[in-house]
N, C-alpha and C positions, 0 to 999 in steps of 0.2 A: 534774589535770595541765594542762588547758587554762587553768584559773583561775591557776595558778602562772605559766604563760608570759606571760599578759597582765600580771600584777602586775610581773614582771621587766622587761618592755618599758616599762611606765609609769615605773618607777623610773629606767631608763636615759634615758628621754626628758627627764627634768628634772634629770639629773645636772649639766648645765652651767649651769643657771639661776643668774644672779647674777654670772657672770664676763664677760659680754658688755659692750660699751660702748654703741653706738648700737643702736636698734631700728628696723628698716625696716618699711614697710607696702607689700605688693606684692599683685598679683593674678595668678592662674594660671587657664588653661583647659586641660583635659585630656580628650582623647578616646581611649578604648581600645576596640579592636575585636578580636573573635575570629571568624575565618571558617573554618568546618568544610570541610575538603577531602575527608575520608573518615572512617571510624570511628576510625582511628588517628592521622590528621594534621590539625593546625589551622594556620592562618596567623594570627600575632599582629601587629597593627599599632598603634602609639601615635603621637599627635601632641600636643605640649604647647607652649603659648605662655605666656611669663612677662613681666611688666612690671618696669620699674625701680622704685626707691623712690618712694612716693607716686603710683604709677601714671603716672609722667611720660612713659614711652615703652615700646615693645616692645623688650626687650633680650635675650631668649633664644628660640630655636626648637629644639625637640627632635623628631627623627623617629626612630622605632624599629621594627624589624620582626624577626620570628623564625619559624622553622619548629618547631612543637611536636609531640612524639610522645606519644600517650596510652598509658602502660603499662597502666593500669587506669582505671576511671571516676574514681578519686580521685588517682591519681599520674601526673605528666607531667614530661617534660624538654624543653628547648628550646635551640636554638642560633641566635644572632641578631647583628644589627649595629645600631648607633645613630649618628646624627650630631647633634651639638649645636653651635650657633653662638651666641656671646655678643657683643652690641654694648654698648659703654660710652661715655658722654659725659663727658669729664674735661677741665677747663681749656679748654673751647672746641673740643676735638678729639674725633673719633670713632674708636674702636679696635674691632677685630674679632678674636676668638679662636675658631677652629674646633677641634672635638674629634671624633675618630673612635673608636668603641668596637666591640670584639667581645665577646660575652658568652655565658655558659652558665647555664642556669637549671633549677632543680628546683622544682616546685610540688605541694603537697599541698592538695587542695580537698575539704572534707568538711562535714558538717552535725552540729550538736549540738542535737537537737530541730528547731525551725524556724530556728535561727540558722545562717547560712552563714559558714564560716570558711576563710580562705586563709592558708596558711603557705608562704613562698617564700624560697629561697636563690638568690642570683645572684652570679656571679664575672665581673668585667669587666676586660678588657685595654684600657687607655686610652692614646690617642695625642693629646696636647694640643700644638697648634702655638702658640708664643709667640716673638715677636721673631725670626722666621726659622728657629728650631729646633723640633724635635718631641721632647717629653718622654714617656717611657713609664712607666707604673705599672700596678699591678693593685689592684683594690678589691673587697672582699666586702660584700654587702648581705644583711641578714636582715630579713624583712618578715612581719608578721602583721596580719590584719584580720578584722573580723566585721561582718556585716549582720544587724541585729536588727529583725524586723518589729514595727511598732507598731499600725498599723491595716491589716490585710491579709487576703486570703482564706486558706482553710485550707491550700492548698498553697504559699503565698507566691509566686503567680504574678502578683499585682497588689496594689499598696497602698503605704502609707507605712512607711518604715523609718528607723532611725538607723544610721550607720556609725561605727566606731572602728578606727583602725589606728596602727601604729607601725613605723618602719623605721630601723635603725641601719647606718651605713656605716663600714667599717674599711679603712685602707690596709694591704695585706698584702705589697706589694713596691714598692721604690723610693719610699718615702714622702718622701725628700728631694726628689723632683720635684713634690711636691704641697704639703704644709704641715709636713713634718718631724714628723708625729704619726701614730701608729697610728689613733687616733680621727679620723674625718673629719667626720661630721655625724650628726644625728638629726632625724627628722621625725615629729611626732605630729599626728594629724588626727582630728577629729570632725565629723560631717555629718548633715544631714537630707535623705532622699532619697525619690524616688517611683519605683516599679516600674510601667512602663506595661503590660508583658507579660513573657514569658520572654526576650525579645530586647532590651529597652531599659530601662536604668536611668539616671536623672538625679539628681544630688545636689549640694548646695552646702554648704560648710562652712569651718571654720577650722583652719589648720595652724600649729603652732609649729615653726619651723625654726631649729635651732641648729647652727652650722658653725664648725669649728676652722680658722682661717687662720694663715698663717705669723707674722704680727705681732700679730694680735689675734683676738678671737672675734666672730662675727657672729650676731645674733638677728633673726629676721623674723617678723612677723605676715602670714600668707599667707591670702588669701581665695580659695578655689578652687571653680570650677564644673567638674563632671566628668560626662561622658557616656560610658556603657559600653554597647556593642552586641555582639550575637552574631548572625551571619548565616551 
């Protein structure tokens, strides 16, 4: 079952290869933190910085937070808010587009032997401000990832690992306010990481980011440094 899910996501990730026009090269830094409030509640916070093409300048800031409820040790649900700001330099002018999101999330976190697997579904209500007006849409996201220990201790509390993940984005309401397409984007990521202890993971890797836009399709090579902490 798990193998079938991974194969499906990998096929989806390359479904759009060959239809894009230009390929961008960008860098991302991503910090994801889980702060335990009690046995049942966690506070989730994310900070992400993204560069423009060819690492020319910082053009995206993403701040995200949520309150998570642990149903069991493997299943959790969360309700959160995210803010995303985009800066673009075009024809000598600088533009800014803010986006506010409310989102709901379900997470299934489990192990297959020593391999740690995350399966996540997220529904987002998006409020994007452009040219003085705010456009509303809803988007669904399906995500799966695996952390596979390479050189690690018996309990995988420390050591080197490889990470693989894929996430697909679908516009489920008011797609005319986005790109007039149900399919929005797909992100496939592979990385090499090091687990310092049970609380801190650091990894660096490559992401292939394919995005459907209204007039064209966009492909990006993304080099991402990711820091995951649990306190």
